N, C-alpha and C positions, 0 to 999 in steps of 0.2 A: 946327786942331782939336783941341776937348780933349777927352781919355778920363774916359769916364765908367763905371763897374763897378757892376752891381747884381744883385742874385739872384736864379732865378724858380724856381717849382714845377716838377719834373720833366716834369709834362704840358706846362703851358704852354712849355716850352723844344721839349718836339717839336710841338708846332702852327708855333709860330715857325719852325723851321727847317724842314718842310713847305710850307708856305706860301713861305718865302723860296725854295725848291726848285723849287717850281711855277712864280713869278715868273722866275726866274732872276738874281734879285739876291740877298746877302750877308744874312745877319740884322743885321749893324750897319745898311744903308741900311734895311731895313724897319721898323727901330724907330724909326730918325730921321723914316721918312716918317709915323710913325704918331703920334709926338710933336709933329710940325709940326702934324697934322691935328688934334692934340687941342687945343696952342693956339691954333691959327687960330679955329677953330670951337667950343670947349667941349667936343667929344666927338669921339672917334675918328672916320674917316670909316666907314659902312656902305654894302653893294652895297644899291639899289634891289629892292625887293619883285614879287613879278609884280604885283601889284595897281598899284605906282610904275609900271612900265612899260608896262600893258596898261589901264592907268585908263577912257581915253576909251573900251575898248571895251566894258566894263561896260554891262549894260541897251541895248545897240543892235541885240538879236537876239529878237524876239517867238515866244512859243509859249503851252502849258498852264503856268501857275503850278504847279501841283500835283503835276511830277513824281518829287518826292522823296519824295509818301508814297501815293499815289495808285495802289494797286495794280492796276489795268486796263492800266495802262503795261508793267508787269513780264511779264503774263502769256506772250508768247513770247520774254521774254529768254532767251539762250544754246544757242537754238535753229537 
């Protein structure tokens, strides 16, 4: 394995250290994983959004379409 040295801003180093600690891997392993994903996919691997995970549930229920702005639905709110 070849050694590569690079400089990163302190805030990025802190984030890298924290993520590596949470995942239980070394910072080097985390950087290797990110570089591999970038080179294979053209962009770093990202976590799926809530919409990605539950997109099939969007629009599966029915109800009044004006809940966000019709004040009559808020009359008893908080009581």
